[in-house]
C-alpha positions as CSV (number, residue, x, y, z in Angstrom):
1,M,-15.0,8.5,-19.0
2,S,-12.1,10.7,-18.1
3,Q,-10.2,10.6,-14.8
4,Q,-11.8,13.9,-13.9
5,E,-15.3,12.7,-14.6
6,L,-14.7,9.5,-12.6
7,A,-13.3,11.4,-9.7
8,H,-16.3,13.7,-9.7
9,I,-18.6,10.8,-9.2
10,G,-16.4,9.1,-6.6
11,F,-14.5,6.5,-8.6
12,D,-11.1,7.8,-7.8
13,A,-10.8,5.8,-4.6
14,V,-12.4,2.7,-6.3
15,L,-9.7,2.7,-9.0
16,Y,-7.0,2.9,-6.5
17,V,-8.5,0.1,-4.4
18,E,-8.8,-2.1,-7.5
19,R,-5.2,-1.6,-8.3
20,G,-4.3,-2.3,-4.7
21,V,-6.2,-5.5,-4.7
22,A,-4.6,-6.6,-7.9
23,S,-1.1,-5.9,-6.5
24,V,-1.9,-7.8,-3.3
25,R,-3.0,-10.8,-5.4
26,E,0.1,-10.6,-7.5
27,V,2.4,-10.5,-4.5
28,L,0.6,-13.1,-2.5
29,G,0.2,-15.4,-5.5
30,S,4.0,-15.2,-6.1
31,L,4.7,-15.9,-2.5
32,K,2.3,-19.0,-2.6
33,S,3.7,-20.3,-5.9
34,N,7.4,-19.6,-5.2
35,G,7.7,-19.6,-1.4
36,S,9.4,-16.2,-1.6
37,L,9.0,-12.6,-2.8
38,D,12.0,-12.7,-5.0
39,E,10.1,-12.5,-8.3
40,V,8.0,-9.5,-7.2
41,R,10.7,-7.7,-5.1
42,S,10.8,-4.8,-7.6
43,H,7.1,-4.2,-7.0
44,L,7.5,-3.8,-3.3
45,T,8.2,-0.6,-1.4
46,S,11.2,-0.5,0.9
47,F,10.8,-0.7,4.7
48,D,11.8,3.0,5.0
49,E,9.2,4.0,2.3
50,R,6.5,2.0,4.1
51,Q,7.4,3.6,7.4
52,K,7.1,7.0,5.9
53,A,3.9,6.3,4.1
54,V,2.2,5.2,7.3
55,A,3.6,8.2,9.3
56,K,5.4,5.8,11.7
57,D,7.5,8.6,13.2
58,H,4.3,10.6,14.0
59,Y,2.7,7.6,15.8
60,D,5.9,6.7,17.6
61,A,6.0,10.3,18.9
62,L,2.3,10.1,20.0
63,E,3.0,6.8,21.7
64,A,5.9,8.2,23.6
65,R,3.9,11.3,24.6
66,Y,0.9,9.4,26.0
67,R,2.7,6.3,27.3
68,N,2.4,7.2,31.0
């Protein structure tokens, strides 16, 4: 099936989840085997990219706004 057909029946998210699970297994497997992330470092996002992806600035602003 094409990507469009799969998306139409709801498989777009499943495919992303499957790849995400495979990535987690690869990274954690390397960490377990080698005791570090050196071998998979090129597969990891940077700290700044991660912060942007999870909208950290937005949530920091909300926290500051509603803190007291």
